[in-house]
C-alpha positions in Angstrom: 26.7 -56.6 -182.8 26.6 -58.6 -179.6 24.6 -61.8 -179.7 21.6 -62.4 -177.4 22.4 -65.4 -175.1 19.9 -67.6 -173.3 21.3 -69.2 -170.1 19.6 -71.8 -168.0 21.4 -72.8 -164.8 19.9 -75.0 -162.1 20.8 -76.8 -159.0 19.6 -78.4 -155.8 20.9 -76.3 -152.9 18.5 -77.4 -150.2 14.9 -78.3 -149.7 12.2 -78.7 -147.0 11.7 -82.0 -145.2 13.8 -84.0 -147.5 14.3 -83.8 -151.3 11.0 -82.0 -152.0 11.2 -78.3 -152.8 13.2 -75.1 -152.0 11.7 -72.8 -149.4 10.2 -69.4 -150.3 13.1 -67.6 -148.5 15.6 -69.5 -150.7 13.7 -68.5 -153.8 13.5 -64.9 -152.6 17.3 -64.9 -152.0 17.9 -66.0 -155.6 15.4 -63.4 -156.9 17.2 -60.6 -155.1 20.6 -61.4 -156.6 19.1 -61.6 -160.2 17.0 -58.5 -159.7 20.1 -56.5 -158.6 22.0 -57.9 -161.7 19.2 -56.7 -164.0 19.1 -53.3 -162.4 22.9 -53.0 -163.0 22.2 -54.1 -166.6 24.4 -57.2 -166.2 21.3 -59.2 -167.2 18.7 -58.2 -169.8 16.0 -60.2 -168.1 15.4 -63.4 -165.9 12.9 -65.8 -164.5 13.2 -68.2 -161.5 11.2 -71.3 -160.8 11.7 -74.8 -159.4 11.1 -78.4 -160.4 11.1 -80.7 -157.4 14.1 -79.7 -155.2 16.0 -77.9 -158.1 16.0 -74.1 -158.4 16.1 -73.0 -162.1 17.7 -69.7 -163.0 16.9 -68.5 -166.5 18.7 -65.4 -167.8 19.0 -63.4 -171.0 22.1 -61.2 -171.6 24.6 -60.2 -174.3 27.8 -61.6 -172.7 28.0 -64.9 -174.6 27.8 -68.5 -173.5 30.1 -69.3 -170.6 30.5 -65.7 -169.6 32.1 -65.3 -166.2 30.1 -62.1 -165.6 26.9 -64.1 -165.9 28.0 -67.4 -164.3 29.2 -65.5 -161.2 25.7 -64.0 -160.8 24.2 -67.6 -160.9 26.9 -68.8 -158.4 26.2 -65.9 -156.1 22.4 -66.5 -156.3 22.8 -70.2 -155.5 25.2 -69.6 -152.7 22.8 -67.0 -151.2 20.0 -69.7 -151.4 22.4 -72.2 -149.8 23.0 -69.8 -146.9 19.3 -69.5 -146.3 18.9 -73.3 -146.5 21.6 -73.7 -143.9 20.0 -71.1 -141.7 16.6 -72.9 -142.0 18.4 -76.3 -141.5 16.8 -77.5 -144.8 17.9 -80.9 -146.2 20.8 -81.1 -148.5 21.9 -77.5 -148.2 24.4 -76.7 -150.9 24.2 -80.2 -152.2 24.9 -79.5 -155.9 27.6 -76.9 -155.2 30.5 -79.4 -155.3 33.4 -77.0 -155.2 34.2 -74.4 -152.6 35.1 -71.5 -154.9 33.9 -70.0 -158.1 36.5 -70.4 -160.9 35.0 -68.2 -163.6 32.3 -70.7 -164.8 29.9 -73.0 -163.1 30.6 -75.9 -165.6 32.2 -78.6 -163.5 31.1 -77.1 -160.2 27.9 -79.1 -159.9 25.0 -77.0 -161.4 23.4 -78.1 -164.7 24.0 -75.6 -167.5 22.4 -75.1 -170.9 23.2 -72.0 -173.0 22.2 -70.8 -176.5 23.8 -67.9 -178.4 21.4 -66.6 -180.9 22.3 -65.1 -184.3 19.8 -62.5 -185.3 16.8 -62.7 -183.2 14.0 -64.1 -185.3 10.6 -62.3 -185.7 8.5 -64.1 -183.1 11.6 -65.7 -181.4 10.2 -68.6 -179.4 11.8 -71.3 -177.3 11.1 -73.7 -174.4 13.1 -74.5 -171.3 12.9 -78.1 -170.0 13.8 -78.7 -166.4 14.1 -82.1 -164.7 14.4 -83.5 -161.2 15.3 -87.0 -159.9 16.8 -88.3 -163.2 19.9 -88.6 -165.4 21.3 -86.3 -168.2 20.2 -88.8 -170.8 16.5 -88.3 -169.9 16.1 -86.0 -172.9 17.6 -88.5 -175.4 14.3 -90.1 -176.5 12.1 -87.0 -176.5 14.6 -85.0 -178.5 15.1 -87.8 -180.9 11.3 -88.2 -181.4 10.8 -84.4 -181.7 13.7 -83.8 -184.2 14.0 -87.1 -186.1 10.7 -89.1 -186.1 7.9 -88.1 -188.4 5.5 -90.3 -186.4 5.9 -87.7 -183.7 6.7 -84.6 -185.6 4.5 -83.9 -188.6 6.7 -80.9 -189.6 9.4 -83.4 -190.7 7.0 -84.2 -193.6 5.1 -81.0 -193.9 7.7 -78.2 -193.9 10.7 -78.2 -196.2 13.1 -76.4 -193.8 12.4 -79.0 -191.1 12.4 -82.0 -193.5 16.0 -81.3 -194.4 16.8 -82.7 -191.0 19.1 -81.9 -188.1 22.6 -82.6 -186.8 22.8 -84.2 -183.4 25.9 -83.7 -181.3 26.2 -86.6 -178.8 28.6 -86.6 -175.8 30.2 -89.6 -174.1 29.6 -88.4 -170.5 31.7 -91.3 -169.1 34.8 -90.0 -170.7 36.7 -87.9 -168.2 39.7 -86.5 -170.1 37.7 -83.9 -172.1 34.5 -83.5 -174.1 34.3 -86.6 -176.3 31.6 -85.9 -178.9 30.3 -87.1 -182.2 28.0 -85.5 -184.8 25.4 -87.5 -186.6 23.0 -86.4 -189.3 19.3 -87.2 -189.3 17.8 -88.8 -191.2 20.9 -90.0 -193.0 22.5 -91.6 -189.9 19.4 -92.4 -188.0 20.3 -96.0 -187.1 23.7 -94.9 -185.8 22.1 -92.2 -183.8 19.6 -94.7 -182.3 22.5 -97.1 -181.4 24.1 -94.4 -179.2 20.9 -92.9 -177.7 19.7 -96.2 -176.4 22.3 -95.9 -173.6 21.0 -92.9 -171.5 23.7 -93.5 -168.9 26.6 -92.9 -171.2 25.7 -91.2 -174.5 23.8 -88.0 -174.1 22.4 -85.4 -176.6 24.6 -82.3 -176.1 23.0 -80.1 -178.8 21.0 -80.2 -182.1 21.5 -78.0 -185.2 19.4 -77.1 -188.2 20.6 -78.5 -191.6 18.4 -76.0 -193.4 20.4 -73.1 -192.0 23.9 -74.3 -191.1 25.1 -73.6 -187.7 21.7 -72.5 -186.4 21.3 -74.1 -183.0 18.0 -75.9 -182.3 18.5 -77.3 -178.8 21.2 -77.5 -176.1 21.0 -79.8 -173.0 23.2 -80.0 -169.9 25.5 -83.0 -169.8 26.9 -82.9 -166.2 27.4 -86.1 -164.2 27.6 -85.2 -160.6 29.4 -88.4 -159.5 32.1 -87.6 -162.1 32.7 -84.3 -160.3 32.3 -85.3 -156.7 33.8 -88.8 -157.0 30.8 -90.2 -155.1 27.0 -90.2 -155.1 25.6 -86.7 -154.3 22.3 -86.8 -156.2 20.9 -87.3 -159.6 22.1 -85.1 -162.5 18.7 -83.4 -163.1 19.3 -82.0 -166.6 18.0 -78.8 -168.2 17.5 -78.0 -171.9 16.7 -75.0 -174.0 14.9 -75.8 -177.3 14.1 -73.3 -179.9 10.7 -73.8 -181.6 8.6 -72.6 -184.6 10.0 -71.5 -188.0 12.8 -73.8 -189.1 12.5 -75.8 -185.8 9.8 -78.1 -184.4 6.6 -76.7 -182.9 6.2 -76.7 -179.1 3.3 -79.1 -179.4 5.6 -81.5 -181.4 8.3 -81.2 -178.7 5.9 -81.8 -175.8 4.1 -84.6 -177.7 7.3 -86.7 -177.2 6.8 -86.5 -173.5 3.4 -88.3 -173.6 5.3 -91.6 -173.7 6.4 -91.0 -170.1 9.4 -93.2 -171.0 11.6 -95.0 -168.4 14.7 -93.2 -167.2 17.2 -93.7 -164.4 16.1 -92.0 -161.3 13.9 -92.6 -158.2 14.3 -91.7 -154.5 17.8 -93.0 -154.2 18.8 -92.6 -157.9 18.5 -96.4 -158.0 15.6 -97.5 -160.3 14.2 -97.1 -163.8 11.0 -95.1 -163.5 8.9 -93.1 -166.0 9.5 -89.4 -166.6 6.4 -87.6 -165.4 5.4 -84.2 -167.0 4.5 -81.7 -164.2 3.7 -78.0 -163.9 6.4 -75.6 -162.8 6.9 -75.2 -159.0 5.8 -78.8 -158.3 7.4 -80.4 -155.2 9.0 -83.9 -155.6 6.4 -85.6 -153.4 5.1 -88.4 -155.6 5.4 -92.1 -154.6 9.0 -93.2 -155.1 10.0 -89.7 -156.2 9.0 -90.3 -159.8 11.4 -88.4 -162.2 9.8 -85.2 -163.3 10.1 -82.7 -166.1 8.6 -79.2 -166.6 8.2 -77.4 -169.9 8.0 -73.6 -170.1 7.5 -71.6 -173.3 8.8 -68.1 -173.8 9.2 -65.3 -176.4 12.1 -62.9 -176.4 12.7 -59.7 -178.2 16.0 -58.2 -179.6 16.6 -56.4 -176.2 16.4 -59.7 -174.3 13.1 -58.9 -172.7 11.1 -62.0 -171.9 7.4 -62.6 -172.2 6.0 -65.7 -170.5 6.3 -68.4 -169.4 3.5 -70.5 -170.7 3.5 -73.6 -168.5 2.7 -76.4 -171.0 2.4 -79.2 -168.6 -0.1 -77.3 -166.4 -2.8 -78.0 -169.0 -5.3 -80.5 -167.6 -4.8 -82.9 -170.5 -1.4 -83.8 -169.0 -3.3 -85.4 -166.1 -3.7 -88.5 -168.4 0.1 -88.7 -168.9 0.6 -88.3 -165.1 -1.8 -91.1 -164.4 0.0 -93.3 -166.9 3.4 -92.4 -165.3 2.1 -93.4 -161.9 0.8 -96.8 -163.2 4.1 -97.5 -165.0 6.0 -96.5 -161.8 4.0 -98.9 -159.7 4.6 -101.7 -162.1 8.4 -101.2 -162.2 8.8 -100.5 -158.4 6.6 -103.5 -157.7 9.5 -105.5 -159.1 11.7 -104.2 -156.3 15.4 -105.0 -156.7 14.9 -107.6 -159.4 16.2 -107.4 -163.0 15.6 -104.2 -165.0 13.7 -102.5 -162.2 17.0 -101.5 -160.4 19.8 -99.8 -162.3 22.9 -101.8 -163.2 25.9 -101.8 -160.8 27.8 -99.2 -162.8 24.9 -96.7 -162.2 24.0 -97.5 -158.6 25.3 -94.5 -156.8 24.6 -95.4 -153.2 27.6 -97.4 -151.9 25.7 -99.9 -149.6 25.1 -102.5 -152.2 28.6 -102.3 -153.5 29.9 -103.0 -150.0 27.6 -106.0 -149.6 28.8 -107.4 -152.9 32.5 -106.9 -152.0 32.0 -108.8 -148.8 30.0 -111.6 -150.5 32.7 -111.9 -153.1 35.2 -112.9 -150.5 32.9 -115.8 -149.3 32.5 -117.5 -152.7 34.1 -120.9 -153.1 35.4 -122.4 -156.3 35.5 -126.3 -156.8 
């Protein structure tokens, strides 16, 4: 029996008046491609939304993770949106499509990808899709750690046996360019070792999480693309996407979203240059906050054995999240008020605009040694 697959693919292919939001015509172009694919039964179901300037394509199908038949649909949809963006002369048209031709899979071509192959579809199969803008792939490190490993955040780690058995975290070294360099660590057994890696959002990134109560059952998958590794230069922040299964042997959606109340500092900002808080926002929110605060949306779905979706429920649209948004704004003002100094600005290895590097190279020639 073919396994139901959940595929989330997202990219910035152009936006209105700067890095804000895609146009309605761009979104319509994406919808038309996915609707035709569903009509032809290449997809079971789909949803389209945006977070900031990134268009998110969420698709269900029975082709498996990495299937060329599905990835080409996403590629065609994003290139169709790019054509519209170019026609409208929108900013950054096709920005995240870093290669000229589709090669059978969008991995390594620019878009962020998260895919989950389900075993048997659970009764009440529920999951969440997290989409970010203006931030790095390690933005999910702390929330996923808190949700799946910290009983101060997740009561289920103490209250439910299947959850208290813990989880296996697969972590990737995203700076390694010769292949996928990963390590698996068990929580809670190797909690300190896990923390030692996850403190470095720029290099070590949660790739996936698995249940220990039911071996091999995937709990979460996150994208791990680094655009500057693909393009060889700054093209934009990595803007990750994640799929997280919830309920049953996994954490509750409320436990997952609770981790985002910390509005923790991540690499991001207008020029991808500063540490700023990750602000929870409703789906279809333009990136128009001061300093382009990094943003995350959280959408909850149910799916049946035929791949038909119900939802989404937009978790961060609840008015209670206005408190987290206000706190994020205050934290952003404090950090950006420090300008270029110290921890406010990212370290040199992460500064992706070349101007400051050029300044430092010229200054280095002028130093004198006595």
